[in-house]
C-alpha positions as CSV (number, residue, x, y, z in Angstrom):
1,X,90.0,149.0,201.1
2,X,87.7,148.3,197.8
3,X,89.7,151.3,196.7
4,X,92.9,150.0,197.3
5,X,91.9,146.6,195.6
6,X,90.8,148.4,192.9
7,X,93.7,150.1,192.4
8,X,95.7,147.3,192.7
9,X,94.0,145.1,190.5
10,X,94.0,148.3,187.6
11,X,98.1,148.2,188.3
12,X,98.2,144.4,187.9
13,X,96.2,144.7,184.7
14,X,98.2,147.7,183.4
15,X,101.4,145.5,184.1
16,X,100.3,142.5,182.4
17,X,99.2,144.4,179.1
18,X,102.7,146.3,179.4
19,X,104.4,142.6,179.3
20,X,102.5,141.4,176.6
21,X,103.4,144.6,174.5
22,X,106.9,144.5,175.5
23,X,108.0,141.0,175.8
24,X,105.3,139.0,174.2
25,X,105.6,135.1,174.4
26,X,109.4,135.4,175.3
27,X,110.7,133.4,177.9
28,X,110.5,136.3,180.5
29,X,107.8,137.5,179.4
30,X,106.3,134.0,180.3
31,X,107.6,134.3,183.6
32,X,106.6,138.0,184.4
33,X,102.7,137.0,183.0
34,X,102.8,134.0,185.2
35,X,104.1,136.0,188.3
36,X,101.4,138.5,188.0
37,X,98.7,135.9,187.6
38,X,99.6,134.4,190.6
39,X,99.6,137.7,192.6
40,X,96.1,138.0,191.2
41,X,95.0,134.9,192.3
42,X,96.8,135.4,195.7
43,X,94.7,138.7,196.0
44,X,91.5,137.0,195.1
45,X,91.7,134.2,197.7
46,X,92.7,136.2,200.5
47,X,89.6,139.0,199.9
48,X,87.3,136.1,199.4
49,X,88.7,134.4,202.6
50,X,87.9,137.9,204.5
51,X,84.4,137.8,202.9
52,X,83.9,134.3,204.3
53,X,84.7,135.6,207.7
54,X,82.5,138.6,207.6
55,X,79.4,137.3,205.6
56,X,76.4,135.9,207.2
57,X,74.4,133.2,206.6
58,X,75.0,131.4,203.2
59,X,77.5,134.1,201.8
60,X,80.0,132.3,204.3
61,X,80.6,128.9,202.8
62,X,79.8,130.6,199.6
63,X,82.9,132.6,199.7
64,X,84.8,129.7,201.3
65,X,84.1,127.8,198.1
66,X,85.3,130.7,195.9
67,X,88.5,131.0,198.1
68,X,89.1,127.3,197.2
69,X,88.0,127.6,193.6
70,X,90.6,130.6,193.1
71,X,93.4,128.6,195.2
72,X,93.2,125.5,193.4
73,X,93.7,127.6,190.3
74,X,96.4,129.3,191.6
75,X,98.3,125.8,192.8
76,X,97.9,124.7,189.2
77,X,99.3,127.5,188.0
78,X,102.4,126.9,189.9
79,X,102.6,123.5,188.6
80,X,102.5,125.1,185.2
81,X,105.2,127.7,186.1
82,X,107.1,124.5,187.1
83,X,106.7,122.9,183.6
84,X,107.2,125.5,181.3
85,X,109.4,128.2,183.2
86,X,111.8,126.1,185.1
87,X,112.0,123.2,183.1
88,X,111.2,124.6,179.7
89,X,109.2,121.4,178.9
90,X,105.2,120.4,178.0
91,X,103.3,119.3,181.0
92,X,103.2,115.6,180.7
93,X,99.5,114.1,180.1
94,X,99.6,112.2,183.5
95,X,100.2,115.6,185.5
96,X,97.9,116.2,188.3
97,X,98.5,120.0,187.2
98,X,96.0,119.5,184.2
99,X,93.4,118.3,186.4
100,X,93.7,121.1,189.0
101,X,92.6,123.6,186.5
102,X,89.2,121.6,185.9
103,X,88.8,121.2,189.7
104,X,88.4,125.0,190.4
105,X,84.8,124.4,188.8
106,X,84.1,121.8,191.6
107,X,84.3,124.4,194.3
108,X,82.3,126.9,191.8
109,X,79.4,124.3,191.3
110,X,79.2,123.6,195.0
111,X,78.7,127.2,195.8
112,X,76.1,127.5,192.9
113,X,74.1,124.6,194.9
114,X,74.1,125.6,198.5
115,X,70.6,125.5,200.2
116,X,69.4,129.1,199.4
117,X,66.1,128.5,201.8
118,X,68.2,127.6,204.5
119,X,70.5,130.4,204.1
120,X,72.7,128.9,206.6
121,X,76.3,130.2,207.7
122,X,77.6,126.2,208.4
123,X,78.1,123.4,206.0
124,X,75.8,120.7,207.4
125,X,75.7,116.9,206.6
126,X,73.5,117.2,204.1
127,X,75.2,119.9,202.2
128,X,78.5,117.9,202.6
129,X,76.7,115.1,201.1
130,X,75.6,117.4,197.9
131,X,79.0,118.4,197.6
132,X,80.5,115.0,197.9
133,X,77.9,114.0,195.1
134,X,78.9,117.0,193.0
135,X,82.5,116.5,193.2
136,X,81.9,112.9,192.2
137,X,80.1,114.3,189.1
138,X,82.9,116.1,188.3
139,X,85.7,114.0,188.6
140,X,83.8,111.0,187.2
141,X,83.5,112.9,184.0
142,X,86.5,114.2,183.9
143,X,88.4,110.6,184.7
144,X,86.2,108.8,182.4
145,X,87.0,111.0,179.4
146,X,90.7,111.8,179.7
147,X,92.6,110.2,182.4
148,X,91.0,106.5,181.6
149,X,91.9,107.0,177.8
150,X,95.6,107.7,178.6
151,X,96.0,105.0,181.3
152,X,94.3,102.4,178.4
153,X,97.0,103.8,175.9
154,X,94.3,105.8,174.3
155,X,96.1,109.1,174.1
156,X,96.2,110.8,171.0
157,X,97.1,114.0,169.0
158,X,93.6,115.3,170.1
159,X,94.6,115.3,173.8
160,X,95.3,118.4,174.3
161,X,92.3,119.8,172.7
162,X,90.0,117.8,174.4
163,X,91.7,119.4,177.4
164,X,90.7,123.1,176.1
165,X,87.4,121.9,175.0
166,X,86.3,120.4,178.1
167,X,87.6,123.3,180.5
168,X,85.9,125.7,178.0
169,X,82.4,123.4,178.4
170,X,82.6,123.7,182.4
171,X,83.2,127.4,182.2
172,X,80.5,127.9,180.1
173,X,78.2,125.5,182.1
174,X,78.8,127.3,185.0
175,X,78.0,130.5,183.9
176,X,74.6,129.5,182.7
177,X,74.1,127.7,186.0
178,X,75.0,130.9,187.7
179,X,72.7,133.3,185.7
180,X,69.8,130.8,186.1
181,X,70.3,130.7,190.0
182,X,70.5,134.8,189.9
183,X,67.4,134.6,188.1
184,X,65.7,132.4,190.7
185,X,66.9,133.2,194.0
186,X,64.2,135.6,196.2
187,X,66.9,137.6,198.5
188,X,68.0,140.5,196.9
189,X,71.4,140.0,199.2
190,X,71.6,136.3,197.5
191,X,71.0,137.6,193.7
192,X,73.7,140.5,194.2
193,X,75.7,137.4,195.3
194,X,75.3,135.1,192.4
195,X,75.1,137.8,190.4
196,X,78.6,139.2,191.1
197,X,79.7,135.3,190.9
198,X,78.5,134.7,187.3
199,X,79.9,138.2,186.0
200,X,83.2,136.6,187.4
201,X,82.7,133.2,185.9
202,X,81.8,135.0,182.4
203,X,84.9,137.4,182.6
């Protein structure tokens, strides 16, 4: 199974490289690139979902959060394709597509803060409340720094720069936190789990 997934992944990467070399940033190249990304995203979400079903202990909610994070990115990319490939216009500043790309980080953050001591396969009330708090922190920061500015008429030429900057800051922070968790977690099984997440987020 893993060998088949690896082969499919290598084929997708090869097709993507070929598309870049042959078509570049042309409209056709953009459609093909986005389509290949969606296929890879769907494959990753499906694999994470299956891993959640097969997992034991904390691995179940962990892979569930990874699946949700990857799926969120896929939904955002569909929205991106709608504006870029179908309507041929820039994404509006207030479009939900913009925030969805950052929203995926919420699910990865929740996975990072799951209770390693309990190593429970279930989302209990305490874990749910912790997850809600993490989501509130993410959304408060993003809405406060971006959407509130737009709604108050504070949009400027730096808006897109801020979006890129915030996306990179979130990614770097998640990689850093994931690496710390990998180093401090006691269980060898969980260390492998979070080590893989660190590699994924850093790639």
